[in-house]
C-alpha positions as CSV (number, residue, x, y, z in Angstrom):
1,M,-10.9,84.4,-85.1
2,K,-10.0,82.8,-88.0
3,W,-7.2,79.6,-87.8
4,T,-3.8,80.4,-89.9
5,N,-2.3,77.2,-91.5
6,E,0.4,76.7,-89.1
7,A,-1.9,77.1,-85.8
8,K,-3.9,74.4,-88.7
9,V,-1.1,71.9,-88.7
10,G,0.4,72.6,-84.7
11,A,-3.3,71.6,-84.3
12,L,-3.3,68.2,-85.6
13,V,0.4,67.3,-85.1
14,T,-0.5,67.7,-81.3
15,S,-3.2,65.7,-81.5
16,T,-1.5,63.2,-83.0
17,V,1.0,63.0,-80.7
18,M,-1.6,63.3,-78.0
19,I,-3.6,60.2,-79.7
20,A,-0.3,57.9,-79.9
21,L,0.7,58.4,-76.4
22,G,-2.6,57.2,-75.0
23,F,-2.8,54.3,-77.9
24,A,0.5,53.8,-76.6
25,W,-0.8,53.7,-72.6
26,L,-3.7,51.4,-73.5
27,L,-1.3,49.2,-75.4
28,G,1.1,48.9,-72.5
29,F,4.1,50.5,-74.5
30,K,7.3,50.3,-72.3
31,N,8.9,53.5,-71.1
32,P,12.5,53.0,-71.6
33,F,13.1,55.0,-68.7
34,T,11.0,53.5,-66.5
35,D,12.6,52.3,-63.3
36,Q,10.5,48.9,-63.3
37,N,11.4,45.3,-64.6
38,Y,8.7,42.8,-65.1
39,F,8.2,39.0,-64.8
40,Y,5.7,36.2,-64.5
41,V,4.8,34.1,-61.4
42,T,2.6,30.7,-62.3
43,Y,0.4,29.2,-60.1
44,N,-1.9,26.5,-59.4
45,F,-3.9,28.7,-57.4
46,A,-4.2,32.0,-57.1
47,G,-5.5,32.5,-53.3
48,G,-7.5,36.0,-54.2
49,I,-5.0,38.1,-56.2
50,D,-6.2,41.4,-57.7
51,L,-4.1,43.8,-60.2
52,G,-2.6,46.2,-58.1
53,S,-1.8,43.8,-55.4
54,H,1.2,45.4,-53.5
55,V,4.8,42.5,-54.2
56,R,7.1,42.7,-51.5
57,L,10.8,41.4,-51.3
58,S,11.2,40.9,-47.6
59,G,8.6,43.3,-46.6
60,I,9.5,45.8,-48.6
61,K,7.4,46.5,-50.9
62,V,8.4,47.0,-53.7
63,G,6.9,46.4,-56.8
64,K,2.7,45.3,-57.7
65,V,0.6,43.1,-59.1
66,E,-0.1,44.1,-63.1
67,E,-1.5,41.3,-65.3
68,I,-4.0,38.2,-64.2
69,E,-4.4,35.7,-66.8
70,F,-5.4,32.1,-67.3
71,F,-3.0,30.2,-69.8
72,A,-2.0,26.9,-71.3
73,P,1.3,25.3,-69.8
74,A,3.8,23.8,-72.3
75,P,4.3,19.7,-71.8
76,N,6.1,18.8,-68.7
77,Q,6.4,22.7,-67.5
78,V,6.1,23.6,-63.8
79,V,3.6,25.5,-62.7
80,S,3.9,26.0,-58.9
81,M,5.7,24.4,-56.3
82,K,3.9,22.8,-53.6
83,E,4.3,23.7,-49.6
84,S,2.8,22.3,-46.4
85,G,-0.6,23.6,-46.6
86,S,-1.1,24.6,-49.9
87,A,-3.5,23.7,-51.9
88,D,-4.3,20.5,-53.7
89,Q,-4.9,20.1,-57.1
90,Q,-8.1,17.8,-58.0
91,T,-7.7,15.8,-60.6
92,N,-11.2,15.6,-61.8
93,L,-11.7,19.4,-62.4
94,A,-10.6,20.9,-65.2
95,Y,-6.6,22.5,-64.8
96,T,-7.0,26.7,-65.0
97,P,-3.4,27.3,-64.5
98,V,-3.1,31.3,-63.4
99,R,0.2,33.9,-65.1
100,L,0.7,36.8,-63.7
101,K,2.2,39.9,-64.7
102,I,4.4,42.0,-61.4
103,S,6.8,44.8,-61.5
104,V,9.8,45.2,-59.4
105,K,12.0,48.4,-58.9
106,K,15.4,48.1,-60.4
107,A,17.2,48.1,-56.9
108,A,15.4,44.9,-55.8
109,L,16.4,42.8,-58.9
110,P,19.5,41.5,-56.3
111,G,18.0,39.4,-53.9
112,I,15.6,38.5,-56.6
113,R,17.4,35.1,-57.8
114,K,15.9,31.4,-59.4
115,N,15.8,29.9,-56.4
116,S,13.3,32.8,-54.7
117,H,10.3,31.8,-53.4
118,F,6.5,33.5,-54.2
119,Y,4.1,33.7,-51.2
120,I,0.7,34.5,-51.8
121,N,0.7,36.0,-48.4
122,L,-2.0,37.9,-45.8
123,A,-1.8,41.4,-44.1
124,G,-3.3,40.7,-40.8
125,L,-6.8,38.1,-40.6
126,I,-8.6,40.1,-43.0
127,G,-6.3,42.2,-44.6
128,E,-5.2,42.5,-48.7
129,R,-3.9,39.7,-50.6
130,Y,-0.1,40.6,-51.3
131,I,2.9,38.4,-53.2
132,E,5.7,38.2,-50.1
133,V,8.9,37.3,-52.2
134,T,11.8,36.1,-50.1
135,P,15.1,36.2,-51.4
136,G,17.2,33.9,-53.3
137,T,20.9,32.5,-52.4
138,I,24.1,34.1,-53.4
139,D,25.2,30.4,-55.1
140,S,22.3,31.0,-57.6
141,A,21.6,33.0,-60.8
142,Q,18.9,35.6,-60.3
143,L,16.1,36.1,-62.4
144,L,16.5,37.8,-64.7
145,P,13.5,40.7,-66.5
146,G,11.2,38.9,-68.6
147,D,11.4,35.2,-66.9
148,A,8.7,33.6,-65.8
149,I,9.1,31.3,-62.4
150,A,6.6,28.8,-60.5
151,G,4.7,30.0,-57.3
152,V,4.2,28.1,-54.3
153,D,0.1,28.1,-54.0
154,P,-1.5,29.3,-51.0
155,P,-4.0,27.0,-48.4
156,R,-7.2,26.7,-49.2
157,I,-9.4,28.3,-46.8
158,D,-12.4,25.8,-48.4
159,Q,-10.5,22.9,-48.8
160,L,-9.4,23.0,-45.0
161,I,-12.6,23.6,-43.1
162,S,-13.6,20.3,-45.4
163,Q,-10.8,18.5,-44.4
164,S,-11.6,19.5,-40.2
165,F,-15.4,18.6,-40.6
166,N,-14.1,15.3,-42.6
167,L,-11.7,14.7,-39.5
168,A,-14.5,15.7,-37.6
169,G,-16.8,13.1,-38.5
170,K,-14.6,10.4,-38.4
171,I,-14.0,11.4,-34.6
172,Q,-17.1,10.6,-34.6
173,D,-17.6,8.1,-35.9
174,L,-14.7,6.2,-34.6
175,I,-15.7,7.4,-31.0
176,E,-19.6,5.8,-32.2
177,Q,-18.2,2.7,-33.1
178,N,-16.4,1.9,-29.9
179,K,-18.3,3.6,-27.4
180,G,-18.3,0.3,-25.0
181,D,-14.5,0.0,-25.0
182,I,-14.1,3.5,-24.7
183,S,-16.7,3.9,-22.1
184,H,-14.5,0.8,-20.6
185,S,-11.4,1.9,-20.2
186,I,-12.5,5.0,-18.8
187,E,-14.5,3.0,-15.5
188,L,-11.4,0.9,-15.1
189,L,-8.9,4.1,-14.9
190,Y,-11.6,5.8,-12.4
191,K,-10.9,2.3,-10.5
192,L,-7.6,2.2,-10.3
193,S,-7.1,6.1,-9.4
194,S,-8.9,5.1,-6.6
195,N,-7.6,2.2,-5.5
196,L,-4.1,4.4,-5.8
197,N,-5.4,6.5,-3.6
198,K,-6.2,4.3,-0.9
199,T,-2.8,2.9,-0.6
200,L,-1.3,6.0,-0.2
201,E,-3.9,7.0,2.1
202,K,-2.9,3.6,3.9
203,V,0.5,4.3,3.5
204,D,0.6,7.6,5.5
205,Q,-1.3,6.6,8.3
206,S,0.5,3.5,9.0
207,K,2.9,5.0,12.0
208,I,4.5,1.8,11.8
209,L,5.7,1.8,8.1
210,S,7.3,5.5,8.9
211,K,8.8,4.7,12.0
212,D,10.7,1.7,10.1
213,L,10.6,3.6,6.8
214,A,12.6,5.9,9.3
215,Q,14.7,3.4,10.6
216,L,15.3,2.9,7.4
217,I,16.8,5.9,6.1
218,T,18.5,6.7,9.9
219,N,20.9,3.3,8.8
220,L,22.2,4.2,5.2
221,M,23.3,7.5,6.6
222,E,25.3,5.1,9.3
223,V,25.7,3.0,6.8
224,T,27.5,5.6,4.4
225,T,29.5,7.8,7.3
226,D,31.0,4.5,8.1
227,I,32.3,3.9,4.2
228,R,32.8,7.4,3.6
229,E,35.1,7.7,7.3
230,V,37.4,4.0,5.9
231,T,37.5,5.4,2.3
232,K,39.0,9.0,3.8
233,N,40.9,6.3,6.1
234,T,42.7,4.6,3.4
235,R,43.8,7.0,2.0
236,S,46.0,8.7,4.4
237,P,48.8,8.0,4.9
238,E,48.9,5.3,7.1
239,G,46.2,3.5,4.5
240,Q,48.1,3.3,1.9
241,K,51.1,1.8,4.7
242,S,49.4,-0.8,5.1
243,L,47.6,-1.5,1.9
244,K,51.2,-1.8,0.9
245,L,51.9,-3.8,3.3
246,M,49.5,-6.6,3.0
247,H,50.1,-6.7,-0.7
248,D,53.8,-7.0,-0.2
249,L,52.7,-10.3,2.2
250,L,50.1,-11.7,-0.5
251,W,52.7,-11.6,-2.8
252,R,55.4,-13.6,-0.5
253,L,52.0,-16.5,0.6
254,E,51.3,-17.2,-3.3
255,P,54.5,-19.8,-3.9
256,L,53.8,-21.7,-0.8
257,D,51.4,-24.7,-1.1
258,S,50.6,-27.6,0.9
259,E,53.2,-29.7,0.5
260,R,55.9,-27.6,1.3
261,I,54.1,-26.0,4.3
262,R,53.8,-30.1,5.4
263,S,57.1,-31.3,4.4
264,F,59.0,-27.8,6.0
265,L,56.3,-29.1,8.9
266,Q,57.8,-32.7,9.6
267,K,61.1,-31.7,9.1
268,E,60.3,-30.1,12.2
269,G,58.9,-33.1,13.9
270,V,55.6,-32.4,13.1
271,K,53.7,-34.4,12.1
272,V,49.9,-32.8,11.6
273,R,47.3,-33.0,8.1
274,I,47.5,-30.5,6.0
275,F,44.3,-30.2,3.2
């Protein structure tokens, strides 16, 4: 079959368009109709993140990791954040921070703020790594597509194991250096517990002490009953009346003194010595 000029031109145009689309895809051409937006997250330690790892917002998959590259940070740039358990950056090692390009659905953009945290998490004990994004607060500005933000470095298992071995070694050295003191302390505790057990046995076997304690408890209960009865009588109308009479009597006796009492008795012909 012989090709016409029109067929040749059509085939050439079609091939050119397909080749252009192929190059555009290889070069990362952005589709204006796509539902994805891109951010950059930087870490000092990426913790095993791979291309295609999921990005989740509040536990929901909203994107994935598109690119991973090493980069040279600008002066005074904060590459990553540290939290309890995060990997420590050793000062004697080459500084090789990592930048991740992640894609996020447009529907998830309102939840990604300037103060959002980007964690590298693990799905289960032996599951795949993924990026967990915590929603930021409403008062924080929204993170715009193309912005870069510092992620939270994940813990390094090798560092944790190394620190555990170091701690175990220090504990072992401490025990070895103070073996005598520790043995002596254990011996004293054993003697103390033995003496305490003997004392408790003697207390249980002492009938006299048990009888005295029982009598003491009985007396305390009787005294408590008497005090309750006195208090009850005092609060009764008769008790209140008696208290008022005693109060009035004391107020009447307050102005009296020895001189007035002596003068009164002398007038009556009574000769006494008072005070």
